[in-house]
C-alpha positions, 0 to 999 in steps of 0.5 A: 583265914582268920586266926584265933589268939590268946591275950594275957594281961598280967600285972605283978606287984612292983616289989616282985622283980624276980617274979616279973623276970621269971614270968617274962622268961617263960613267956619269951621261951614260949614265943609269946609276943609282947604288945604292951607292958604286961600284955602278951599274945600267942596263937590259940592252942591247947598248949598255949591256953594251958601255959597262960592258965599256969602263968595266971596261977603263978601271978595270982600267987605272987599277989598280982592280977591277970586276965586272959582273953581269946578271940580274933584280931579286928582288921586282920592278923598281918600286924600280929604275925609281923610282930612274931616274925620280927621276934624270930628274925632277931633270934635267927640273926643271932643264930647265924652270927653265932654259927658264923663264929663257930665256923670261924673258930673251926677255920682258925684252928684248922689253919693253926693245925690245932688238931687236938681232942680238947679243941674238938670237944670245945667245938662239939660243945658249941655245935650242940649249943647251936643245935639245941638253940635252933630247936628252941627257936623253931618251936616258937616259930609259929609263922615260918618263912625262909629264915627257918630253912636258912638256919637249918642250912647253916647248922648243916654247914656247921655240922659238915665243918665239925665232921671234917675237923673231927676227922683231922683230929682223929688222924692227928691223934692217931686214933680211930673214929 
């Protein structure tokens, strides 16, 4: 099966660094892969076409130039898909590192017997950040592999640790949950 791709070639004036950063952030948030300076690619979809059209308008309003192309990769999609998987792999690795840090924090507070609502609130906030971040990664993970399921399992592990810690906090504080 050959995929169809959208290619975004955008160039902003050199004096517009904040516009370049804003463009870069929107493209990265959408999961676009950077091929070369100012050249981005996404699998073809209506949502991606709309995004590229919106970004093209923004680039032109900033005094830049832009071209958008749709088509197939000559010679197959393997290299393009590998680039997307590599980008997501870095995000999943960072997700795992931060999830491990959250689990270590729960273990540290448990070992210290710090079963207080303030600690629970901090850990809950960190868990929610992890949950939200994983959701963002998964939205831009167009070519899922085992890392997606591993991340879901890690998030579930964090959720279980949070539940145990929460129960201990409520018991320690003499409150019902």
